[in-house]
C-alpha positions as CSV (number, residue, x, y, z in Angstrom):
1,X,10.1,-69.3,-42.0
2,X,7.7,-67.7,-45.0
3,X,7.7,-69.3,-48.3
4,X,7.9,-65.4,-49.1
5,X,11.2,-65.3,-47.3
6,X,13.3,-65.9,-50.6
7,X,12.2,-63.2,-53.1
8,X,14.3,-61.0,-54.2
9,X,11.8,-57.8,-52.9
10,X,12.5,-54.8,-55.5
11,X,13.7,-51.5,-53.9
12,X,9.9,-49.0,-52.8
13,X,8.8,-52.3,-51.3
14,X,11.8,-53.3,-48.9
15,X,12.6,-48.9,-47.7
16,X,8.8,-50.3,-46.6
17,X,9.2,-53.0,-45.0
18,X,12.8,-54.3,-44.0
19,X,13.9,-54.9,-40.8
20,X,10.6,-56.6,-40.4
21,X,10.3,-60.7,-39.7
22,X,7.4,-62.0,-40.5
23,X,5.7,-64.6,-37.3
24,X,3.5,-67.5,-38.1
25,X,0.7,-65.4,-38.1
26,X,2.1,-63.6,-41.3
27,X,1.4,-60.4,-40.9
28,X,3.6,-58.3,-43.5
29,X,3.8,-54.9,-41.1
30,X,3.7,-54.6,-37.8
31,X,0.1,-54.8,-37.2
32,X,-1.0,-51.4,-35.7
33,X,-4.3,-53.4,-35.0
34,X,-4.8,-57.0,-34.4
35,X,-6.5,-57.7,-37.3
36,X,-4.7,-54.9,-39.5
37,X,-1.8,-56.7,-41.2
38,X,-2.0,-59.9,-42.4
39,X,-0.2,-62.4,-45.7
40,X,-2.6,-64.7,-46.9
41,X,-1.6,-67.8,-48.9
42,X,-4.4,-67.1,-51.2
43,X,-8.2,-64.8,-51.7
44,X,-9.6,-67.8,-50.9
45,X,-7.3,-68.4,-47.7
46,X,-7.9,-65.0,-46.9
47,X,-11.4,-64.6,-47.0
48,X,-12.1,-68.1,-44.9
49,X,-9.8,-66.3,-42.4
50,X,-12.0,-63.3,-42.0
51,X,-15.0,-65.0,-42.0
52,X,-15.5,-65.3,-38.3
53,X,-16.0,-61.9,-39.2
54,X,-20.0,-63.0,-40.8
55,X,-22.7,-60.8,-38.8
56,X,-24.1,-63.2,-36.8
57,X,-21.0,-65.7,-36.3
58,X,-19.2,-65.5,-32.8
59,X,-16.0,-67.0,-34.0
60,X,-12.9,-65.0,-33.7
61,X,-9.8,-64.3,-35.8
62,X,-7.5,-66.4,-34.3
63,X,-10.2,-69.5,-33.6
64,X,-11.8,-68.6,-37.4
65,X,-8.0,-69.6,-39.0
66,X,-7.1,-72.8,-36.6
67,X,-10.8,-74.1,-38.3
68,X,-9.3,-73.0,-41.2
69,X,-5.8,-74.0,-41.2
70,X,-6.2,-77.2,-39.0
71,X,-9.8,-78.2,-38.8
72,X,-9.9,-77.3,-34.6
73,X,-13.2,-76.3,-33.8
74,X,-13.5,-73.9,-31.4
75,X,-14.9,-74.7,-27.6
76,X,-17.5,-72.6,-26.1
77,X,-19.2,-72.5,-30.3
78,X,-21.8,-73.9,-32.2
79,X,-21.5,-76.4,-34.7
80,X,-23.1,-73.8,-37.0
81,X,-20.7,-71.2,-36.6
82,X,-17.8,-73.7,-38.0
83,X,-19.7,-75.0,-41.1
84,X,-20.4,-71.3,-41.9
85,X,-16.7,-70.4,-41.7
86,X,-15.4,-73.8,-43.9
87,X,-18.6,-73.5,-46.4
88,X,-17.7,-70.3,-47.5
89,X,-13.9,-71.3,-47.8
90,X,-15.1,-73.9,-50.4
91,X,-17.3,-71.9,-51.9
92,X,-14.7,-68.8,-52.1
93,X,-12.5,-71.6,-53.8
94,X,-15.0,-72.8,-56.6
95,X,-15.9,-69.3,-57.4
96,X,-12.3,-68.5,-58.1
97,X,-11.8,-72.3,-60.1
98,X,-14.1,-70.6,-62.1
99,X,-12.9,-67.4,-62.2
100,X,-12.7,-65.9,-66.2
101,X,-14.2,-69.4,-67.5
102,X,-17.7,-69.1,-66.4
103,X,-20.7,-66.2,-66.9
104,X,-21.9,-65.3,-63.6
105,X,-25.2,-66.3,-64.0
106,X,-28.6,-67.0,-61.9
107,X,-27.3,-70.3,-61.5
108,X,-23.6,-69.7,-60.5
109,X,-25.0,-68.2,-57.8
110,X,-27.2,-70.5,-56.9
111,X,-24.6,-73.4,-57.0
112,X,-22.6,-71.3,-55.1
113,X,-25.8,-71.1,-52.0
114,X,-25.7,-74.5,-52.3
115,X,-22.3,-74.8,-50.9
116,X,-22.2,-72.0,-49.0
117,X,-25.8,-73.0,-47.0
118,X,-25.0,-77.0,-46.9
119,X,-26.1,-78.5,-43.4
120,X,-27.4,-75.0,-41.7
121,X,-30.5,-75.5,-44.1
122,X,-33.0,-77.8,-45.2
123,X,-31.8,-79.6,-48.1
124,X,-34.9,-78.4,-50.2
125,X,-34.7,-74.9,-49.4
126,X,-30.4,-74.7,-51.0
127,X,-29.7,-72.9,-54.4
128,X,-33.3,-71.0,-54.2
129,X,-34.3,-67.9,-53.1
130,X,-36.0,-67.9,-49.7
131,X,-40.2,-67.3,-49.7
132,X,-39.5,-66.7,-45.9
133,X,-38.2,-64.7,-43.7
134,X,-34.4,-65.6,-41.7
135,X,-32.9,-63.8,-38.7
136,X,-29.3,-64.1,-37.8
137,X,-28.2,-64.4,-34.2
138,X,-26.8,-61.9,-32.4
139,X,-28.1,-59.0,-35.0
140,X,-30.6,-56.2,-34.8
141,X,-30.7,-56.9,-39.0
142,X,-33.6,-59.0,-40.7
143,X,-33.3,-59.6,-44.5
144,X,-35.9,-59.8,-46.8
145,X,-38.5,-62.7,-46.8
146,X,-40.7,-61.1,-49.4
147,X,-39.5,-63.1,-52.6
148,X,-40.7,-60.2,-55.7
149,X,-37.9,-58.3,-54.5
150,X,-35.4,-61.0,-53.6
151,X,-35.7,-62.2,-57.0
152,X,-35.4,-58.3,-58.7
153,X,-32.3,-58.1,-56.3
154,X,-30.4,-60.6,-57.1
155,X,-31.3,-59.7,-61.6
156,X,-30.3,-56.3,-60.6
157,X,-26.8,-57.9,-58.9
158,X,-26.1,-60.0,-62.1
159,X,-26.1,-57.1,-64.4
160,X,-24.1,-55.3,-61.9
161,X,-21.6,-58.0,-61.3
162,X,-21.6,-58.0,-65.2
163,X,-20.6,-54.2,-65.5
164,X,-17.2,-55.0,-63.1
165,X,-14.6,-56.1,-65.8
166,X,-12.4,-58.1,-63.5
167,X,-13.6,-61.5,-62.6
168,X,-12.3,-61.6,-59.3
169,X,-13.9,-58.7,-58.3
170,X,-17.4,-59.5,-60.0
171,X,-17.3,-63.0,-58.2
172,X,-16.3,-61.0,-54.8
173,X,-19.3,-58.6,-55.6
174,X,-21.9,-61.4,-55.8
175,X,-20.6,-63.7,-53.0
């Protein structure tokens, strides 16, 4: 039984959702696709649940949920993939704690990068704009290795993030 079962919904919500009981998967309506219809406790859980969809990561939605909720590492998956997902969850939680309290800055982005890449990069590379190339396994995308271009792009992203009124949206834009 969900913690939301005792909520008294408005007529519009009832008209759409009545007669459907959530399963332990947390869907809010009968799903059209396996991943199309979920309710999450908060933004960090939602992002972590779907972080298995990070390019190059091999975790499925259900494997990601088992990892995030129960710490269960999927069989035949790399430790690196599990670390990537758990790092994203931690970074999102930190972002959500800081929403509204801090201006989005280069230093904040570097701090988030440090959390996202912990145990995935050499310690000396954490929180820094890279100067060498990287590859994403299982992907044809090749990120830029041009330090000047990356520095300039970060500046542009920070400027755009400052223009976004909703602090949550600005934080996720940066991430």
